[in-house]
C-alpha positions in Angstrom: 123.1 -5.1 4.6 121.1 -4.9 1.5 117.9 -5.0 3.4 119.2 -1.7 5.1 119.6 0.1 1.8 123.4 -0.9 1.0 123.6 -1.7 -2.8 125.8 -4.8 -3.5 128.2 -2.8 -5.9 128.9 -0.4 -2.9 129.3 -3.3 -0.3 132.0 -4.9 -2.6 134.0 -1.8 -2.3 133.7 -1.4 1.5 136.7 -1.9 3.6 136.7 -4.8 6.2 136.2 -2.2 8.8 133.3 -0.4 7.0 131.7 -3.8 6.6 132.1 -4.6 10.3 130.7 -1.4 11.1 127.8 -1.4 9.0 126.9 -5.1 10.1 127.3 -4.0 13.7 124.7 -0.8 13.3 122.3 -3.2 11.2 122.5 -5.6 14.0 121.6 -2.8 16.5 118.8 -1.8 14.4 117.3 -5.1 14.0 117.6 -5.8 17.7 115.6 -2.5 18.4 112.9 -3.4 15.9 112.8 -7.0 17.6 112.3 -5.4 21.1 109.5 -3.2 19.8 107.9 -6.2 18.2 108.2 -8.2 21.3 106.6 -5.2 23.4 103.7 -5.1 20.9 103.2 -8.9 21.1 103.2 -8.4 24.8 100.6 -5.6 24.8 98.5 -7.8 22.6 98.7 -10.8 24.6 98.3 -9.2 28.1 96.6 -6.0 27.6 93.0 -5.3 27.9 91.0 -4.5 24.6 91.0 -0.7 25.3 94.7 -0.4 25.4 95.2 -2.8 22.7 92.7 -0.5 20.5 94.7 2.7 21.7 98.1 1.2 20.7 96.9 0.2 17.3 95.3 3.6 16.7 98.8 5.2 17.4 100.4 3.0 15.2 98.0 3.3 12.3 98.1 7.0 12.7 101.9 7.0 12.7 102.1 4.8 9.7 99.8 7.0 7.7 101.1 10.4 8.8 104.6 9.6 8.3 105.1 6.6 6.1 108.7 7.4 5.4 109.8 6.8 8.6 
């Protein structure tokens, strides 16, 4: 949970229900991130160079235009 922005002092004050909810939310977030990563790996291993370059350009532009997201 700390990796997702929760501070330890705050976590220690959470109820069990809150901990369970936040853990479930972070698990969903991690699963979505892993799915995106797997998709990118598949593009990189199966795609042709042109599609790989396009995908890399989109990701790079997104990272530079909106680094806070």
